[in-house]
N, C-alpha and C positions, 0 to 999 in steps of 0.2 A: 471720475474716470474707474471704471471696475477692471479688475485682473482676473482672468480666468485661469485656474490651475487644475490639471487633471490629478485626481488623487489615486484612480485604480484604472486599468484598461480589462476590458473582457479578454481573456484567452481563447479565442476563437480560432478556427482553423487557418485562418490568413496570418496569425500571429505566431504559429509553429515555425520553428527553425527546420524548414524543411528542403528539399533539394526537388527540382522537376525529374519526371521519370526519366530514366536513360531509353535510349532507342529500343534497345533489345531487352528491357525488363520483364521479368516474367514471375520471380517469386514476390513474397508478401512483403509490402512496405512496413515500415514501424507503425504508422498511423493505422493501416489496415489490420496489423496484429492486434491492436487494441478493440477494433470493432468486431474482430471476431469473437473477442473475449464473453463469456456469458458472464453477467454480473446484474445484481440487484442492489442497488446502492442504498446503503441504511443511513449515510451522512451526505446526502444531498449536497448541501451548503458547501461541502468541500471539494466539489467538482473541479473547479478552475485552480485551485491550490494542489491536487492531485495531477493535474495536468501538467502544471508548471514543474512539480516535481519529477514527474515522468520524463518532462522533455530534458532536463537535467542529466538523464542517463544516457543521452546520445552525446558522443564525443564531438566537438567541433574542430580537432585537428587531427585525429586518429582515424586510419582505414585499416580493415583487416583484408588482405588481398589473398585468395584461394588460387594457387598456380596449378596448370596442367604439366608444366615444365619449369624448373627451378628459373628465375629470372634475375640477372645479374644485378649489382648494387648500381652499376652505371645506367641502366636502363631505368630504374627506380627513379634516379636523379632527374635523368631527362624527362621524366613523367611529372616532375614537381614534388617528388617526395623522398624521404631518407628512411632507410630500414632502420627499425628500433629493436625488433626482435625476429627470430625465425623459429618457425616450428616444422623442421623438417619432416618429423613422424606425422603430421597431419597435413603437411603441404601447404602452409599459409606463411604469409610473411606479414606482419605488422609495421606499418610505415606512418611517419607523420608528416604532415603537408609542410612545405617549406615556407618561409616567410615573404609574405607578398601573394601567395597562392590561395585559392579558397578550396574546401572541401569539396564543393561541386565540380569545379574545374579539375582538380586533379581526379576525381573518380570518373570523370568522363573520358579523361586520357586513358586509364586503365581498361574503361570499356571497350575501346577500340583495339586493344592489344590481344592477339590470339592466343598467347600463353595464358591469359587470366581466365580463370574458370567463374569466378565472381568477385565482388568488390562490396564491402558493407563497411558502415560507420562502426568503430568500437561501441561497445555499451557497457555502463558500470552497474554493479549491482550493489544493493545495501545489506547490512546486519538486520535481521528480522528478530529484534526483541525490544531468569537469567537465572563388639561393645564401643559404639560410637555416640557421645553423649548428645548430638543433634538429630538423630534418626527420625525424632518424632516430630520435627518441623519439615523435614523431607518426607511430605505425605505420600507423593508417588510410590514409596518403597513399601507402605502398609497397603495403600490401594490396589497395587499391582501384586501384592504377596512377593516381592522380590527376593526375599530371604528364603522362601519355600522353591522359588524359580532357581536360586542359586544351588540348592541341593539337586536338583535335577539336571543342572548344566554339566558339559563335559570338562575334560582336562586339557583339552588342545589350546594351544597358543593362539589369541587371534589380535591383530592389530588394527585398529581403527584409527583411519586417518580424520582429522579435525581440520576442514579447509575452512578458516574463519579468521579472526583477528589472531595477532599474537597472544601468548598466554602467560602468566606467571610460572615459570620454569621452576622457582624455588618454593612453590607454595607447598606448605607441609601435608597437605590432603592430596597432594598431585605428583610430587617430585619422583616418588618410587613408579609411578606409570609412565612416566614420560619419557619418549625417545628423543633424540636430539632435534631441535626445532629447524624449520626450514622457511627462509623469507623468500618467497617467489618472487617479490619485486626488487629485493636487494639481497641476492644470494649470499654475497659476502658478510652478511651481518645476520644475527639471530632474528627472530620474530619480535615485534615490538610489544611490550606487555600491554595486555588489555583486558577491561572486565569481561567483555563479552565472550571471548574465546575460552577464557578461563573458568567462566560460569558453563559453558557448554561441555568442556572437557570434564568439570567434575561431576556434571549428572551423568556423563557415560560412565566414568570410572573412577572416581574419587576413592581413596583407599579404606579398606574396612579394618577395624579393630585396632586402631592407631591412637584412640584417645581423643580424636579431633573432628570436629564437624561430623557430616553424615556422609555415609559411602554412597558410591554410585551405583548405578544399574549393574554394571559388571565389574567390581572392584580387581579383577583378576585379568583386566584386559590391558594391552599396550595401546598408549596413545601416541600416535605419530602428528605433531604439531606442525602445521602449515599456513604460514601468514601471507595472507593475500591482498592485505589492507595496508601493511607497512606504516601503521599508524593514521592512515586518512580515514575519511568517512565513506569512500566507495571503492569497490574494487572491479577493475576492469576485466572484460571478458578473458581476455588472452591471458592474464596474470592467473585467472582461475582455472583456466585449461592447463597452464603451466603446472599449477598446483596438483591438478588431477594426473596428469603424468607423472608427476613425481611420486604420487602415492601409489602407482601403479608399478613403478621402479621399485619401491622400496617394499613390495609385498603386501600392501594392506589389502585386508578383506572386507572392509566395510569402510565407506567414505561417509563422513557427516557434513552436509552443507547448509549451516543455519543463515542462508543469505538468499537473496533473490531481487527480481526485479520483472518487469513485464514486457520487456524485448527479448525476442529470440536471437540468438546469436549462433551462426554456424560453425565458429571454430569451437565455442563451449559445447553444443551440441554433439560434435566430432568427438570431443574429448570425453564426454559421458558416454558415448556409445563404445569408444575404445576401451574404458574401464569396466563397462558392464560385459564386453567381449572377454575381457582378460579375467572374469570372474569374480568382479568386485560388486559388492551389494552397494548401490547408492542410494543415500537417504537425504531428504531435503525438506526444509520448513516450506509450509504451503502458503504462507503470507499473512500478514496482519491487517488486512484492510476490509474485513468483513464484508468480502463480496466472493463471487464466484469467478473472478478472474482466474487466468491461468497464469501461475507464477513461474519463473523461469529461474534454477534448472529444474524444479520440483515437477513440472507439468512434463519434463521430456519422457518419453516412452522408456520404459524400464526403471526409470526412478521411483523409489518409495515415497511419496508425497503424504505429508504428515501436517493434520489439523491439530487444534488445540482444543483441550477441555480442561474442566475445573476440578475440583476435589469433590464436588457432587455429580461428576459424570455428565454436566451439562457442558454444551458447545461454548467455547470462550467469546464474549463480546465480539473481540476483535478478529478473530479466527478467520481465514478464508474457506471456504467450502465449495460443493459442486461437483461437477464431473470429474476434475482433474486430481480431487483428493483421493487418497488410498484407505487412510488409516486416521484415527485420531488418538492423541496421548495428552497426559498431563502437561499443562502449559501454563497455568496460572499460579503466580506465586509460589514458584518453585525455587525451593533453598538449595544453595549450592555455593562451590568457592568462586571467590572474585578477586580481581586485583583491585585494589582501591588505591589510585593515586597518591591520595593524601597519608596513607598509613601502611601500604604494601598488602601481604595476604590477609584476606578476610572471607568473610560470608555474607551472603544476602539473598532475599526473595527477589527474582526477576519475572517477567511474564512475556510471552510470546510464542509463537509457533518455533522461533529458535529454541526455546526451551523444551517444546514437545519433540522437536525432531531428534535429539540427543537420546530422549528415553526409548523411542524405537530404534536408534542406530545400536544402542546399548544391548536391547534384546535379541537384534539381529546377531549381534557378537555371542551372545550365549546360545542361541541356536548352532552357529558355526563352531562353538567350542565343542558341542556335541555331535554335530554332523558336518565336518570340515569340507567335505565333497561336494555338499549343495550348490548349486548353481544360482545367481542373483534370483532369477524367476521362480525358484523352488523356494527359496526365504520369504520371498514377497507372498508366494500363494500361502505358505505357512501362517505368516502373520494375518492375511487377509480371512483365512478360512477359520482359524482361532480366535478372532477378535470377538469382544464382548457385544452383542447385538444391542445397540441403542437406539432410539427413536423408531420409524417405520422399519417393519420387518423385513430382514435382509438388507441389501444393498440400499442405501438412501443418499440424497444430496447433500443432507446435512451431517452427517456423522459418517459418511462413505461406508466401509465395511465394518465399522463399528471402533470401540475401544480396544487397543492393544492388551492382549492376556497373556504374558510371558510365560505362567505356569501351563496353560493349554498348549501354548505353543512348543513347549519342552517336552510335553507328554503326548504330541502328534505322532502318528504312526507315517513314517517317511515312504512307507510302501504304498500309501494312497495318495500320494502325490500325483498329481497331471504329468503325462509326458508333453513335451513341447514340440510342435512341429518343426524341424529346421526347413525353412523353404529356400530350396535352391531352384535353379532355373529348371533342372530336370524335373524335380517335383511338383513345380507348379504348373509345369505344362501337362505332367502326368495326370495330376489330381483335379486339375480345371475342368468343370462342366463343360461340354461343347454346346454352344447355343447356335440355331439358325434364325437370323435377324431379318425380317421383311421390312416393308415400308411403313408397317403399323407398329408401334411400340411394344414391346414385349415386356411384361412384369415378372419379376422374380421376387420371392420372399424367403426370408431367413431370420434366424434367430442364434444369439451366442449362448453358449451353456458352460463353456470353458474357457479358462482364460487365455486371452491373446489368440484366441481363433481368428482365422481368415478364411473368407469364403472365396473361391476363385470360379470366374467363368471366363470361357475364350470365344473368340469370334475370328473368322477367317476374313481376311479383307484384301481387295485389290488396291493398287495403286490410285490413289486419288478418292477411294471412298472414305466415309466417315461414320463416326459412331457418336450418337448423344446419349450421355447417361445422365440419369437423374436417381439421386438417392434421398429417400426421406426415412427417418427413424424415430425410435421411442423418444419421448420428452426427456427423460432422465440419463439419456447416453449420447455421446458424441462420436458420431462414426466418421470415416474417412474413405476415400476411394485411392484404390492404388493401380494404376495403369502401367502395365510394361508391353512392349512392341516387341515381337520376335520377327525380323526380316527373314523372308522365306530362305530356307537352307540353313539357318543360323539356329543353334541352340542357346546363345546368350543374348539376353534382351537388351535394347538401348537403356539408356538411364532411367529408372521409374519416376514416375509422375505421381506425387502425393497431393491430393485434394482434400483439404481440409480447411475451408474458409469461413464456414459458419459455425454457431453456437450449438450446444446440445438441443437436439430435437428440430433443428432448422434442415433446409434441403441443401444438399451438395448438388454441383453439375459440372459436368464436363464436355466438352466436344473435342473429340480426337479425329484428325485425319491422316490416313496412312502414306507416307511418302514414296513406299515400294509395296508389292504383295509383301503379305506376311500375316502372323498371328497377333491379334490383340487381346491379352489377357487383363482383366478386369477383377480387381480384389476388394472386398469390402470388410473394415475391420474397426473395432472399437479403439478409439484414440488411445485411451487408457487402459486398454487391456481388461475392462471391466465385462462382466456376463452375470446372467441371472438363472439359477435354477429352477425359478417358477416361471420362465419364458417372457419376463419382463422386457429383455432386451431383444429387440425384433426390429426388421427394417424392411423397406420395399425399394428394389431397385428395378428401374424402368430403362429399357435400352431400346434404341432406334437406328437402324441403319440407313445412310444416306448416300446415293450414288453420286450427287453431285451437290454442292453448296450453292445458295443463291448468291448473286453478284452484289457489290456494292450500290447502293441507291444513296441519293440525298447526300451527295458529296460537299466538301467544301467549296468546289468551283461551280458546283451545280445544286443549289440546296432545293428543297421543296419550297414552295411559296404558299404561304398561309395567307390567303387572300379574303378568308373571312372567317369569323368564329360564330359557333364551335367549330372545332376542327378535329379530325380523326385522321391520323396518318395511314390506317390501315396497317397490315402484316409487315414488319420490318425485322432484320436479323442483324446481331453483332458477329458478322463474320469477317475477319480482315483478309485481304488480299492474299495470295500465296507468298509473296515476298515483301510483306508489309513490315516496316520497321516500328510501327507503333499501333495501338489499340484502335479498332473500329470506331469511328466518329459519325454521326448523321448529323445533318445540318438542315434548318427550317429557317427561312427569312420572313418577315412581317414587319408591317408598320401600324400605328393607330391614327385615327383623325382625331383624336380628343384624349385627354388624360383619362387612362383606362388601367384598371386593375386586371393583369391576366394571370390566370392559372393555368399551369402545366403538369400534366401527370405523365409519369413513365412506368409503364407496367412492370411486374416483377420479373427477372429472368434468371433460373437457377445457374449457379455458377458465375454468375456477373455482378460486379458492384459498380451500378452504374452512376452517373453523374449528370446531373442537367446544369448548363451554364447559359447565361444571357450575355452576349457582346454587342457592342456597338458595331454595326457593319464596317464603318470606316476602320475601328481599331482592329477587327479580325482580318481585314484584307490586305493591311497594309504589309509592304515586304520587310522581312526581319532579317536583321544581321546579327548572328548570335553574339558576335564578340562586340558589337557596339550598342545593340538596342534590345532591351528585354522582351519577350513574347507577349503578346497581347494579354490583358487581364480581364476576366469577365466583370461586368457590374454587378452581378448576382449571381450566386452558384448554389447548388444543392446536392449534397453528398452526406445523408446523415442517416441512412438505415442500415448500411451494411450490404452483403452479399447476398443477391437473391430477394432482395425487398421491394425494389422499385423506389421512385422519388417523387417527390411533389415540391413545386418552386411556384411562388407566388410574388409577383413584383409590380411595381407602380410603372406603366411605359407612358413616356411623353410623345406627343406628336411632333413632326417634323425630323425627325430620322428614322434609320432604317435600323431592325435589330435582327440578330442572328440567334438562334436557338442552339444550342449544340448537345447532343445526346451521346455521351462518350461511354464506353464499356469499362472504363477505368477511371479512378479519381485523377484529375488533371494536375493536382499541386503536391501530391504526396512524395516522399522520399522512396524511391524503389530501390530493392536491392537489384543489382546487375548481375544476371545468372543465366547467361547462353545455353548452359548444359542442363536446365532444369527440366527440359521437355524433349521428346523425340518428335514433337509435332513440328509440322512443317510452317506453323504460325509463331514459332519460337516461343511457345508458351504464352502467347499472349492470351488475354480473355476472350474467349468467343463462345456463342451458343447457337445452335441452329433452331432453338424454340423462339417463334415471333413474338416480338415485342409490339406494342402501340404507344405513340405519342399522342396526347389529347390535349386539347387547348380550348380554353372558354374564358370569356371577360365575366367579371364579378361585379355586380351591383351591392355594394355593401350598405347596410343602413347607416345614419347618420352616427356621428361619433358620440357616443353614450354620454360622456362627460364634458365634450368640448374642449378636451385639454390633451396635448396643447394645441392651440387653435392655428388655423394657416396662416394668419398675419403674425403668431408668434415665430413661428417655424421658418416662414419665407420660402416654403417649398413649393406653394401651389402659386398659380398666375397665369394669366394669358399673354403677358409681354414676351417679346423674344429675348428680353434679358431673364424674365423668369424661366422660360424654357432652358435656356441655355445653363442656368442655375442648377434646374433640376437634373440636365443631363450630367452635368459634372457631379453631382450629387451621386448619381447612379454609378459613375465611373469609380467612386470611392466606397460603394456599399459593400464591397467583397473584403474589405479590411476588418476593423473592429467596431462594433457597436459602441456608442457612448455610453459610459456608466456616470454614476452621479458625478457630477462637478461639484468641487466647493469654490464658492465665490466670495472673495475677498473684498469687502466693501467697507470703506470708512473704518478700517482696521479690525473689522468684524468677520469671522469666519461664517459662512452660511452655505446652506445645501440648495435653497430655492432663492430667487427674487422675491422682493415683497410681493409685487403684482401677481406674481404667479401663486404664491401663498393665498392670496385673497380669492383668485379663481378657483383653486382646489377647494378650498373650504367652502365656497358656495355652490359649486357644481358638483362635487363628488356625489356619487350616487349613495343612498342609504342601504346598508347591509344588517341583517339580524341574523344569529347564529340559529341553527336549524333549518335555515331556507336554502333553497339553491339560485343561484344567480348565473346567467350567462351574458356573454358580451363578444365584441369583435376588436379584432386588431385592424382599424382601418388603412392605416399607413404605416410607412416604416418606423418612424419614432413615435407612434400612439404609446401612450401610456393610460390605463384605465384606472380611475380612482374610486375606491369606495370608503365611506366613512362607516367604521364598524362600531356598532354599538356594543358597550361592555357593561353587563350588568353585575358582574361578580369577578374578583380576582381569583384567576383559575388558568388552568392549562387548556390550551384550545387547539384543535387540529384541523387545519384545512385540507381539503381533498381535491384536486386539481384533474380535470378531463381536458385535454387538450387535442387538437386535430393534428394530422401529419402536416409538416411544415412549421409547426410552433415549438420553440424551446421555451417553456414558460419560466419567466422571471418576475418573482413577485418579491416586494419589499413590502415590510410593515415600518410605517412611521408615526412618531408620537409628536403632538404637536405641543410647542414650547411657547407657552404664551409670552414669556419674559424677551424671548429672542425673537419671538414672530417667526418661528422657521419649523420645518418638519424634520425631525432626527430621527435617521433610521436606526431600529433597535432590533430587527431580524431580517435575514433575507434569505431567499430559497432559489436555487436553480435546478430546475425538474428536468433537465437534460445532462447527460453525462456525454461530453464530447469524445471521451475515449472509444464508448462503445455503440452509441447511436441509441442508448436505452434510456427510457423515460422513467422517472419516478412521479410518484403522485401526492404522497403525504407530505405535510408540513405542520411542524409542531412548535408551538412557542407560548410564553406567558403573557397574559394582559391583565392590566391593573384596572379595578374598578374607579371610575372619576377620572380617567385619562381619556383624551381625545385621539384616537387612532385613526390611522387611514392605510388602507391596502392599495399598494400601485401593482398593475398586472401589465407585462409588456411581453414582446416577443425576443428573446435573446438573438434570435438570428436577424433582427433589424429588418424585417420584411412584414408586408400585410398578410393577412391569413383569411382566406375566403371562408373558412366553416367557424362556427363559433366555439369559443371554448366555454366550460362550465365550472363552478367550484362550489363546494359547500363547507361549512364549517360547523364545528359542535364542540362543546365542552367537554372536555376528556375526563379532567378531575379538578378537584380544587387545588389551589396552589399551597404548599405547605406554609404556614406563617411565620414569620419572624417577629418576634415581640420587640425588637428594638428597631424597626421600621417606624418612621421614615428618618435615618440618621444618613442622608447621602451628602448632607452639607454640614460644613464645620460648626455652623451656629446651633444645628441639631445633633449634634453628636452625642452619642450615649457615654455617659460618665461610668468609668470604671474605677474600682479600687483594688489595691494588690490582694492577692490571694483569694479572689472571688471571680471565677471564670465565667463568661457570658456565651450564650449561643446564639448563633446567626445563620443565614443561609444567603445564597446568590440567586434565587429562583427568578426574582424580577428582573426584567430587561434593563441591561446596564447597570446594574445594581452595584453601588460601593457602600461599605458599611465603615463610619469612621467613630473611633472611640476617642476619650479624651481623659486624660489623668492630671489632675492638679498636686503636685507635691508641695507639702507645706512644712515638712520637717528639715532637719540638715539633710545636705548631699548624701545621696545613695545609690547604689547601683542595683538594678532591677532586670529581672529577665522578662522577657514577652514571648507568646506563643500565639500560633494560629493552627489549628489541628483538626483536619478533616475527620469526621466520623463515618464508620462505615454504613453504607446504605442498607437499611434492612429490608428483606424480602426483595433484593433487588431483581431476582430472577422473573418475578411475577411482573415486572414493569415493561411497558414497551423499550425498546432498542433506544429511540430517540430520547428517552427520559434516563437512560443510565450513564450519562455524561461523566466525565472526571472532575472533579474540583481540584483545580491547582491554585492555592492562594498565594499570594504575595501580600507583604506589609510595607507601606511607607512611613517612616517617622519622622514629623515634623516637630521642633520645637517652638511653642506659642512663645516668643520670647516677650513680646510686649503685653501678652497677658490679654489681647481683645477678643478672644474665642474665634479668631478669623486666621486666615493663612495668607498673610501677606506676601509681596514678591520677593522681599529679602528673605524671609522665612522659608519660602518654597525653594528657594536657591540652595538651601543648607541640607534639603532632604535627604534622607538615606533610605535606600530599597533593600528590602530583606526577601530573598527566594529560598524554596524548598532546599534543603541540604540533606546530605546523608542519604541512605539507600530506603528510606521509609516508603513503602508502596503506596501510603497514603498522602505522601508529599506535604509533611508536617513544615511550617515554617518556624525558626526559633531564633531569637535575638536578645540581646540585652544593650541597656543604654543607662546613662549616669543621669539621674533627677537632680536638679538643682533646686535649692528651697526656694518656694513660692513662684514656681515656675510649671506652665502647664504643656502638655504634650498630645499632639494629634496621632492616632493609629490609624492611617488609611488602609483598609483590608478591601482588596478586590481579588477576582479569580480570572484566569485564564479559562475559557469554555472552549475547547477545540474540538470535543467529538460528541455533541449534542448537549443538551440541556441537562443539567444536574440538580437533582434533587437532594444531595447530600447537604448536611446541616455541617457545622463547624464550631468549635469552641475557641474563644479568644479570651486570652487573660494576661494580667502581669504579676510576677510573683517576685517575692522578697526574699534574699538569701539568709540562711541561718547567721544569726549575729554572733553566736558564740562559737569559737573554734574549738573543737573537743581537746585537742593536745596542743592549745597555743602556747604553753609554759614548757614544751618538749625542745630540747635542743638536739638535733641530728647532726652528728659528725661521725663521717665515714660510714654512713649508713646504718649507724647504730644510734637509735633514739634515746634521750635522757629520761624520757616519762612516756614510754609507750602505753597505747590503751589495751585492754584486756577483753577477753571474750567471755560470754556466758554460755554455760553447757546447757543444751536442751536435748534430753536424750543422749544418743551417741554422738550429736554434732555440736561444735562450737560456733556460737554465731556473734556477730557485731553489726552494729548500725551506726552509721555516721552520715555527715554532709561533707562536700567539698565546698568550702567557703570561698567566697569572693574577696577581693583585695590582698591576697597572698601573693607576694612576688614569687614568680615562675610557676604559680600554681600551687594550689593546695594539696598536699599529701599526708594521709594519716597512716600511722605505724601501729600495728598491733604485734602483741607478742604471745607465743605460746611453746610451751616446753613439751616436746616429744619424748614420752618415757619409754618407748619400744619402738624399733626401727618397722616400718610397715608403709603401704601404701595409702594415701589420702586423697579424698575427691574434694577439691575447691570449687566454690561457686560465688560468683559475684554478680549480685541483680542489682539493677536500678532504674531510671525511668527511661522513657524512650528517646532522651536526649543524651543519655549517660554511656560513653564509650569507655568501659571501665579497663583498667589494668593493674595485673598484681606482680609484684616483685618480691621474691622470696629471698632474704639474706639469713647467713648463719650468725652463731652470737658475735663473730669478730666483724661482721659487716660485709663477708665476701657474698658475692652474687650466686645464688644457687640455681635459681630459674626465674625468667619472666614468663608471664601467661598474658598475651595480648593476641588471640587469636580471631576475636570476633569484634564485629562493629557496633555502632550506634544503635541501643536499645535491645542488643542482644546479649545475653546472659554470657559472662566468661565462665567455663566449665573445663576442668582438667584434672587429672588422675598424676600425682606426683608421688614419688618415694622419698621419704625423709628417714635419716638417721637419727637416733636416739641425741637430744641435745635441745638446745634453746635455739628458736627461730623468731625473725621478724617479718611480718607481713605489710607491704607498702600497697595503700590503695590510692590510685589516681585517676585522673582522665586521661585518655592518651593524647588528648590535646590541651592538656592542663587547663580546661575550663571549669570553672565552679557550677554548682547545680543546686536549684533550688528544693530539689527532692531527694528524700534519702537513699543511700545504698545499704544493702546487705551482704555481708562477707561471711560464708559458712565454710568451716573444714568438718569433714566427717571421714573417720577411719574406716577403711574397708573391711568388710568380714574376712 
């Protein structure tokens, strides 16, 4: 009996936690926001993981209600919700759904209330990341010439609000700069101490000349700590909005938000707008996903969005880029203050756009200290105009306007600042260019040469007349349309309509119909306020007036009949009826006489995110009761390409039933914001276009399946019996759910990926593939997987490049044949389609080993046949770095190691694990061990796919019975060790007690989460110093009987020692020095990367003078102390009382 267990499921559209569209939905739904995002995925295998993480940003029990008039609490309760928080300044209530109610149900209730302007789910946002003795470690100070910038800064006081996690209010490098903290989640309590907020605050304004750490960008600033996380991992949109309002109230001139997510929130956007209107400069992190996605709040208009660069002025591997980014700043290994939960105040290097954003916020505060009356747009203009140009000349999509340049910004002549046009209804009507539109399209071209330009045109309309607008723009810029309608006799427009549904360089479209006589004004604007002095930012606007719109055809009750294939619908339009409550949909019915693959195509329509769906006619036409029966679900659907792109759908139709094709002007199953006020259009903002579209249909004859796997007999999906037909129809009903992923089969207690008979077929029937050649194939049916046997002649890094047709989401897996298990084991997987954006990636990089038997599987992740062929090529990219200890993947082949002799390894090979073995033959002894990644040389010259981060972990197993194998009882006693401390290289350190004549396995593995890593690492075990230098000394009341002495080297006094193992309460070494003259002394304690040193100074009688413990593991303690004449004892220890195999050095130098 075989037991089948799912190990993983594809996170497809159907598995999203989504709600159906509301009747009057008009604004952009969350999933559609993803599709709008311009994105080039560098880490394609993470697509599903990122989709899952993004989904977690949507609350399942909280709604944000925008009201036109205040809603009583009793009404909220009657609708199925309770008020959690109110924002009267913004006109919002935050409500939680009552127990027993669903988010969908309650949202629909609000949608029927006239007092409601909009209702959206709440979204959460994540942290995006982290004479001063450590200034040299804070490289942005020298890279950006901050000391020179401070000389140019003004004397005006500036407050920067840090909306982030809580911070260490008593941190010695921050406490002088910090204002009282505010907890936006729990106002009665202070912010919850956290590393992230402390690090961000230190970058902005850590103190100068205090003998501790490194100073911030503006050490004269005042920092307003606003905690919106309250110790949690995410911050709600309404909590961040509350934090922004608090910052405004307290007079902050700059807000820094090193946080973000990818869903836009109306309450958060309005709070940002309110801050900018109040004169607050808002700076935010651009995101750490190495994409050109628009991170929120950084992408909001008026916010300065900051990408991250490194010490060599190169864009950080993780940094977002693209049209929404305004400027870059250092964000890699930035040294700053932290809160370490284990020891308290400390310092560390952290990386992220979270670290880049406060650099720019600090520079903004310097500008405002000199020019306090500048408005936010002027501060942004200075930063962008004075940035150091990187990459392509002028503004570009990688570095935006360039690297922030504080010195140039403070030297900028503010008389040269551009003036910003304040657009009131009066000025819009006065400055809009009048156009006379006819039945033929009119084309108008323009370009932007100053920040935040808007170009306006106006058209007179009679009631019932319409204007179709289409906007095309330059590839590097993201433009939007703004429509304002002024009814005749009125000088105030209806609520503006913002049209921004596509990515940079793509087409926007909007159909507007006048309800009354009046004037339609259409504006064109760069969404991010960008411009080009070289004329690169240009657009083309096409406008056409229509006296009457076409009526609806091909309705649900009277669908077009597709009597034969091929079929062309002729010209149709997506125009909803005047009083329509949902988007326009056209219907086509058809049948087939035999099993047939049918391909449908819907042409592109600007401004319309179309969807194709196929239903069983019986399902679609049955009467539905919303309270008792779910609406019909399509057997297959396609909404893959985003607005203005068109769609392709291919599926297997079975005879004996009638099908209905639905062509919709909006996605059917996405969560839509309810926003009846989003448009002055008679269609309530429903998607519409007067531009004709076509639906074509054709039958597809595909060649025989290339590899015959899986066979029809295997899948059971073909057959001419009635039972087979019913089974096929039932399968079609479920195709809209999830495609099956690999199954793990439990057979006779053994875990398998494939059945034994399948293994035989794949090995016999897989098509041969040789690197350097091009291969093509077809996906002939829904669960088709094509297998290729890959010939590998050298252990190397190989790159596959895929070219796939519309309708195919490529899913490829590399399997290695395991002869011992007679199974195919997956070693690498590639998802070439991003479900966020509808964008494809084409390249896939992996490592293959000579002598292994590999198979490449290719499938369609949409679980549909594909009418056109896919092609792929493979090539050797480079030789794989060698590991001298391979093949040590099994206990019996473990590499034998000896104390104090490190070995080097890597995890380049697929699923690699390195096992080391030590046999202890002496008396019991305590050893330390380590696994330390090495920095990757010339990393910037490698492709991004090969710059993954090596994160090792080590499992220690005692070989109790000495058989050089790991038995079940021994495995049960294994201990795992993970990276600790703040090392950016993820060092693993641990210790173990070795028993006489006993062996120990060290199983070393790596988490590879961001691509292949070519980093090597060193592994070793180390013995502790046997002799304790001051073993004979007795310490009483902090006075040692036999203290150790210093050796004088020049002006300095130095001592070297070890912290030994086996000392109760931890080893502590005491040194003595007699000061002959009062003065200032510099103390420095150096040690290994695992040493967290601490110095305690005692006077002759054992009284504590000072404790020096500012820095963390691997970071030297440095301090300046004033000592009076007399005798002193200096105690050296580890902050955590740990021994160390490496020596430390203590030096004391009198200052001149």
